C-alpha positions in Angstrom: 0.0 0.0 0.0 1.3 3.4 -0.9 0.7 5.0 2.5 2.4 2.1 4.4 5.3 2.0 2.1 5.8 5.7 2.4 6.1 5.4 6.1 8.7 2.7 5.7 7.6 0.7 8.7 9.9 -2.1 9.7 8.3 -5.4 10.6 9.1 -4.8 14.3 7.6 -1.3 14.2 4.5 -2.5 12.4 3.9 -5.3 15.0 4.7 -2.9 17.8 2.0 -0.6 16.6 -0.4 -3.4 16.7 0.5 -4.3 20.2 2.0 -7.6 19.1 5.8 -7.0 19.5 7.0 -8.8 22.6 3.7 -10.6 22.9 5.2 -13.5 24.8 6.6 -11.4 27.6 3.5 -9.3 27.9 1.3 -12.3 28.2 3.6 -13.8 30.8 3.6 -10.6 32.8 -0.2 -10.2 32.6 -1.1 -13.8 33.0 -3.6 -14.1 35.9 -2.8 -16.3 38.8 -5.1 -19.3 39.3 -5.8 -21.3 42.4 -3.8 -24.5 42.4 -4.9 -25.8 45.8 -6.1 -24.7 49.3 -4.2 -26.1 52.2 -4.8 -25.9 56.0 -2.0 -24.6 58.2 -1.6 -24.1 61.9 -0.2 -20.8 63.1 0.3 -19.4 66.5 -1.4 -16.0 67.1 -0.6 -14.4 70.5 0.3 -17.7 72.0 -2.9 -19.5 70.7 -2.7 -22.1 67.9 -5.1 -21.3 65.0 -5.9 -23.3 61.9 -6.0 -21.1 58.8 -6.6 -21.9 55.1 -3.8 -20.9 52.8 -4.4 -20.4 49.1 -1.6 -21.7 46.8 -1.6 -20.1 43.4 0.1 -20.8 40.2 0.7 -18.7 37.1 -0.5 -20.4 33.8 1.8 -20.8 30.9 1.8 -17.8 28.6 0.2 -18.1 25.2 2.5 -19.8 22.7 2.3 -18.1 19.4 4.3 -19.7 16.6 4.5 -22.8 14.5 1.9 -23.9 12.0 -1.6 -22.3 11.5 -4.1 -24.1 9.3 -6.3 -21.7 7.4 -9.2 -22.3 5.1 -10.2 -19.2 3.2 -10.8 -17.3 -0.1 -7.9 -16.6 -2.5 -6.7 -13.1 -1.8 -7.6 -13.0 1.9 -4.2 -14.3 2.9 -2.2 -11.6 1.1 1.5 -12.2 2.0 2.2 -8.4 2.0 -0.2 -8.0 4.9 0.6 -11.2 6.9 4.4 -11.7 6.3 5.5 -9.3 9.1 3.4 -11.4 11.6 4.7 -14.7 10.2 8.3 -13.6 10.3 8.1 -12.1 13.8 6.6 -15.2 15.5 7.9 -18.0 13.3 4.4 -18.9 12.0 4.0 -21.1 9.0 0.6 -20.8 7.2 -1.0 -23.9 5.7 -3.7 -22.4 3.5 -6.6 -24.3 1.8 -8.5 -22.2 -0.7 -12.3 -22.5 -1.2 -14.4 -21.9 -4.3 -17.6 -21.5 -2.3 -18.7 -21.0 1.3 -20.3 -24.4 1.4 -16.8 -26.0 1.0 -15.9 -24.8 4.5 -18.6 -26.9 6.1 -17.8 -29.9 3.8 -14.1 -29.8 4.5 -14.4 -29.3 8.2 -16.9 -32.2 8.5 -14.6 -34.4 6.4 -11.5 -33.6 8.4 -13.1 -33.1 11.8 -11.9 -31.1 14.8 -8.1 -30.7 14.9 -7.7 -30.2 11.1 -8.2 -26.4 10.8 -7.6 -23.4 13.0 -9.3 -20.4 11.4 -11.5 -19.5 8.5 -13.2 -16.4 6.9 -16.6 -17.0 5.4 -20.0 -15.5 4.7 -22.2 -14.2 7.5 -25.1 -16.5 6.8 -23.1 -19.6 7.8 -22.2 -18.3 11.3 -25.4 -19.4 13.1 -25.4 -22.8 11.4 -21.8 -23.5 12.4 -22.2 -22.2 16.0 -25.3 -24.4 16.5 -23.4 -27.4 15.2 -20.5 -26.7 17.5 -18.1 -26.2 14.5 -16.7 -22.9 15.8 -16.0 -21.6 19.3 -17.2 -18.5 21.2 -14.5 -15.9 21.1 -12.6 -14.5 24.1 -12.4 -10.8 23.4 -9.7 -10.3 26.0 -7.4 -12.0 23.4 -8.6 -9.8 20.5 -7.8 -6.1 21.5 -8.2 -4.9 17.9 -12.0 -5.6 18.3 -12.2 -2.1 19.8 -11.3 -0.6 16.4 -14.1 -2.2 14.4 -17.0 0.0 13.1 -19.5 0.3 16.0 -22.3 -1.2 13.9 -20.2 -4.4 13.3 -19.9 -4.9 17.0 -23.7 -5.3 17.1 -24.6 -7.4 14.1 -27.0 -10.1 15.2 -25.6 -12.8 13.0 -22.3 -12.7 14.9 -23.8 -14.0 18.2 -25.4 -17.3 19.1 -27.2 -17.7 22.5 -25.5 -14.5 23.7 -21.9 -15.5 22.8 -19.8 -13.8 20.1 -18.6 -16.3 17.5 -17.2 -14.2 14.7 -15.4 -11.0 13.8 -16.4 -9.3 10.5 -13.5 -8.8 8.2 -14.7 -7.8 4.7 -18.0 -6.7 3.3 -19.6 -5.4 0.1 -22.4 -6.2 -2.4 -23.0 -8.9 -4.9 -21.9 -7.5 -8.3 -21.6 -8.4 -12.0 -18.0 -8.6 -13.3 -17.4 -7.8 -16.9 -14.6 -7.1 -19.5 -15.0 -3.4 -20.3 -13.2 -3.9 -23.6 -15.9 -6.3 -24.8 -19.1 -4.9 -23.4 -20.8 -2.0 -21.7 -21.8 -2.6 -18.0 -24.9 -4.7 -17.7 -27.8 -2.4 -16.6 -29.9 -5.1 -15.0 -29.5 -8.4 -13.1 -31.6 -9.9 -15.9 -29.0 -9.0 -18.5 -29.0 -12.6 -19.7 -32.2 -11.9 -21.5 -30.4 -9.5 -23.8 -29.3 -11.4 -27.0 -25.8 -9.8 -26.9 -25.1 -11.6 -23.6 -26.8 -14.9 -24.3 -24.2 -17.7 -24.3 -21.4 -15.3 -23.6 -21.3 -15.0 -19.9 -20.3 -17.2 -16.9 -22.5 -18.3 -14.0 -20.6 -18.7 -10.7 -21.6 -21.9 -8.9 -22.7 -20.5 -5.5 -25.7 -22.5 -4.3 -27.2 -20.6 -1.3 -25.9 -17.2 -2.5 -27.5 -17.6 -5.9 -30.9 -18.6 -4.5 -30.9 -15.6 -2.2 -29.8 -13.2 -4.9 -32.6 -14.5 -7.1 -35.0 -14.0 -4.2 -33.8 -10.5 -3.9 -34.1 -9.8 -7.6 -37.7 -11.0 -7.4 -38.4 -8.7 -4.6 -38.5 -11.2 -1.7 -35.2 -10.1 -0.1 -32.2 -12.2 1.0 -33.7 -13.6 4.2 -34.6 -17.1 3.0 -36.1 -18.0 6.3 -39.1 -16.0 5.0 -39.4 -17.8 1.7 -42.6 -19.9 1.2 -42.8 -22.9 -1.1 -44.5 -20.6 -3.7 -41.7 -18.1 -3.5 -39.1 -20.9 -3.8 -40.9 -22.1 -7.0 -40.5 -18.7 -8.5 -36.9 -18.6 -7.6 -36.3 -22.0 -9.2 -37.9 -20.9 -12.4 -35.7 -17.8 -12.6 -32.6 -19.9 -11.7 -33.3 -22.3 -14.5 -33.6 -19.5 -17.0 -30.4 -17.8 -15.8 -28.2 -20.9 -15.9 -29.6 -22.1 -19.3 -28.4 -18.8 -20.8 -24.8 -19.0 -19.5 -21.9 -20.2 -21.6 -20.3 -22.0 -18.7 -20.6 -22.7 -14.9 -17.6 -21.1 -13.1 -16.2 -23.0 -10.1 -14.0 -20.3 -8.6 -13.3 -16.6 -8.7 -9.8 -17.3 -9.9 -11.4 -19.1 -12.9 -13.8 -16.2 -13.5 -10.9 -13.8 -13.6 -9.1 -16.0 -16.1 -12.1 -16.4 -18.4 -12.8 -12.7 -18.4 -9.1 -11.8 -19.0 -9.0 -14.2 -22.0 -12.3 -13.0 -23.3 -13.8 -16.4 -23.1 -16.7 -14.7 -21.3 -17.7 -11.1 -21.4 -19.5 -11.0 -18.0 -19.9 -13.1 -14.9 -22.0 -13.3 -11.7 -22.5 -13.6 -8.8 -19.3 -11.5 -9.0 -16.8 -10.2 -6.5 -14.9 -6.9 -6.6 -11.7 -8.8 -6.1 -12.0 -10.3 -9.6 -11.7 -6.8 -11.0 -8.6 -6.1 -8.9 -6.9 -9.3 -10.0 -7.7 -8.6 -13.7 -6.4 -5.1 -13.5 -3.2 -6.4 -11.9 -2.7 -8.4 -15.1 -3.4 -5.4 -17.3 -6.9 -6.4 -18.3 -9.7 -3.9 -18.5 -12.0 -5.6 -16.0 -14.8 -3.8 -14.1 -17.8 -4.5 -12.0 -21.3 -3.0 -11.6 -24.2 -3.1 -9.2 -27.5 -3.0 -11.1 -30.0 -0.6 -9.5 -33.0 -2.9 -9.0 -31.6 -5.2 -6.2 -28.7 -5.1 -3.8 -27.7 -8.1 -1.7 -24.9 -7.3 0.8 -22.4 -9.7 2.3 -19.7 -9.9 4.9 -16.9 -12.4 5.3 -16.1 -13.2 8.9 -13.2 -14.6 10.9 -13.9 -17.7 13.1 -11.9 -20.2 15.1 -12.8 -23.8 14.6 -13.6 -26.1 17.5 -10.6 -28.3 18.2 -8.2 -25.8 16.6 -4.8 -27.4 17.1 -3.0 -24.1 17.3 -5.4 -22.0 19.4 -3.0 -19.4 20.8 -1.6 -18.7 17.3 -5.2 -18.7 15.9 -6.2 -15.9 18.3 -3.0 -13.9 17.6 -3.5 -14.3 13.8 -7.2 -13.2 14.0 -6.3 -10.1 16.1 -3.6 -9.2 13.6 -5.9 -9.9 10.6 -8.4 -7.2 11.8 -5.8 -4.6 12.6 -5.9 -1.3 10.8 -2.4 -1.9 9.3 -3.2 -5.3 7.9 -6.7 -4.3 6.6 -5.3 -1.3 4.9 -3.5 -3.8 2.7 -6.0 -6.6 2.6 -9.1 -4.5 1.6 -7.7 -2.8 -1.6 -6.0 -6.1 -2.5 -9.4 -7.7 -3.0 -11.3 -4.4 -3.8 -13.5 -5.0 -0.8 -14.4 -2.8 2.2 -13.0 -3.7 5.6 -14.4 -3.7 9.1 -11.6 -1.8 10.9 -12.7 1.9 11.2 -9.0 3.1 11.3 -7.9 1.2 8.2 -9.2 3.7 5.6 -6.9 6.5 6.9 -3.9 4.3 6.1 -5.1 3.6 2.5 -4.2 5.7 -0.5 -6.7 8.4 -1.3 -7.5 6.6 -4.5 -8.4 3.4 -2.7 -10.3 5.1 0.0 -12.5 7.1 -2.5 -12.9 4.1 -4.8 -14.5 2.0 -2.1 -16.6 4.9 -0.6 -16.2 4.8 3.2 -18.3 7.9 3.9 -21.3 7.0 6.0 -20.3 3.3 6.1 -21.3 2.7 9.7 -24.9 3.7 8.8 -24.8 1.5 5.8 -23.8 -1.5 7.9 -26.7 -0.8 10.3 -29.2 -0.7 7.4 -27.8 -3.7 5.6 -30.1 -6.6 4.8 -27.9 -9.7 5.5 -28.7 -13.0 3.9 -30.0 -15.7 6.2 -30.6 -19.4 5.9 -34.0 -21.1 6.5 -34.3 -23.2 9.7 -33.9 -27.0 9.8 -37.6 -27.2 10.7 -40.4 -24.9 9.8 -44.2 -24.8 9.6 -45.9 -24.6 6.3 -45.9 -22.6 4.1 -42.2 -21.8 4.9 -39.3 -23.7 3.5 -36.5 -25.4 5.4 -32.8 -25.3 4.6 -32.9 -28.6 2.7 -35.6 -27.1 0.4 -33.3 -24.3 -0.5 -30.4 -26.6 -1.6 -32.7 -29.0 -3.4 -34.2 -26.0 -5.3 -30.7 -25.1 -6.4 -30.0 -28.6 -7.7 -33.3 -28.3 -9.6 -32.0 -25.1 -11.2 -28.8 -26.9 -12.3 -30.7 -29.8 -13.7 -32.7 -27.4 -15.9 
């Protein structure tokens, strides 16, 4: 980032600014004493023996930050420029698994089980499901001091809590968009651009089961909260989905693939898109762009979580705290053309990046956001359950 490079921060200075330099000694000095045992002891007070209880305390081992950390996340969220100072300072080795859709996080965790992964960053609609299933742990905010710098509205979002406990920290947010190659087409003016003959058979559909169903629900005027979808609404969504997919040239399996297809001109547009695809394409010299049609806006946020059974828990907490720092997010956000949750990060970005992403009034926008939500596992008619949503998507793919 221009601003950070101009300051010429050393790794030590950057980490010191984040309160992470000398982390081990700080934790050791501040570690609370815990009761080890209570013993009875006889003492003589003014010539009279008395039995007193004596509390024996012990200081717990300080947090051990270092070694491997197992990450499952989107490509671009582990930007080495942002994380390398942390890795170098504490001898951390990242083992990163990339995902092509949010659903892969659940699939991979269930396949590997507790003890396989430490941290992830995924869409807000999955938090409640994962918390309910015990896949992620409630967070100890005493170990995440950078939480204080998040936008106030992000400290209050309902999806982040389950039964009163905080399970996640927002990292990135934005809106579903349409990516396109500006050398090959003008920006699509509607989410229903596939009905225009000039796009038919020339664009890519990104394979995103739940996200697509909720986007189509939003386009049809029913919003992104699929817990409010009835079976009749679902039938409308499925019909639109079939129409959309039938008009696409190809089904895209990852955002990296979408970028490649757009850069080569194999497709002229793609959705559900991501601002990061534009950034990656521009980095390769391609004239990629993205747009948000006016008739519907579905917002999203990607959130940091720690998995149950995380094998490197101390490092996971330190990594998460670092990830949401202003300094790291000032690099991470522009790197994927997405807005970030740390309220101090925009001041560290270049003016161009800050204005391009539009941070003015962002706290109010977060408060007014309509976040996507899954249906429950059980529901009364006429409302759908979560299995209905995914079965509807499979019906869309089948045509």
